[in-house]
N, C-alpha and C positions, 0 to 999 in steps of 0.2 A: 215201172218196177219190173225187173227181170227175175225169173224164177229158175231154179236149178234143182236137181235131185240132191237130197241130203247126202253127205259124203258116205254114210253108212247104208245107202240103198244101192243094191247091185242089180242093174238091168241085164236081162238075157233075152235076146231075140229068139222066138220060137216060130214054128210054121205059120201060125195064125195070129201073131201079135207079139207081145212082150210079157215077160214075167219079171216083176220087181220083188226082190228079196230085201226085206227090212232086217238087216243084220242085228239090230238092237233087240228085236223081239222074236226073230225067226219066222215072222209072218210073211206069206207070199201073196202078192196081188197080181192078178192076170188081166192084162189089157188086150182087147181084141184089136183088129187092124185099125179100126177108127180111133180107139183110145191111143194106140201107138202113134198114129198120125198126129193127133192132138199133142201128145207128149213131145214128140220130135219138134213140132212147130214151136211149142213153148220154150224148149231148150235152146233153140237157135234164135230166140228173141222175137218171134213173130207175135203180133198182137192177136187177140181173139177174133177180131173181124176178118183178118187175113186168113186165119186158119179156117174159120167158118165158111168163108167164100170158097176156099179150095174144096172143103167137104161138100158144100152145096153143089158145086159143079161136078164133082166126082160121082156123087150119089144121086144127082138130079132131085134134090129136095129143096124146099123153100129156105132162103137165107136165114129167116128168123128161127126155123127149126134147128138148123145147123148151129147157129149162135147159142141157142139154149143148150144144145148137147155139149158144145165146147165149154161153156161156162160150168155146166154140171160136172164134167170130167175133171176140169182143173180144180174145182172146189172139193171134189172127193179126194183128189190126190193131196191137196193142202190139208184137209181135215185129218187125213190119215198120217200127216206129217211126213209124207214122202217127198214133198216139194218144199223148198224154202226160198225166201227172198234173198237176192244178192245185195240188196240195198242200192243198186245202180238203177238208172233210168228214172 
């Protein structure tokens, strides 16, 4: 399953990450650099294991910790309805 930002979510890169504006509600979500890396990986179709592996290498943390973080970030974005399934994959 591939995920994408909802069409009414506007991402803006900032110095330390990304701000997502939900144009439906006016609510803003701020992602730090790690959250931004996870989001970018998801948007290009990387699976959670690949994203977690890159995070683990970059931050020198155990793979299971990185995997937990990736899963948590993606779940929060989905719960906030900022991400949606494309139906592909």
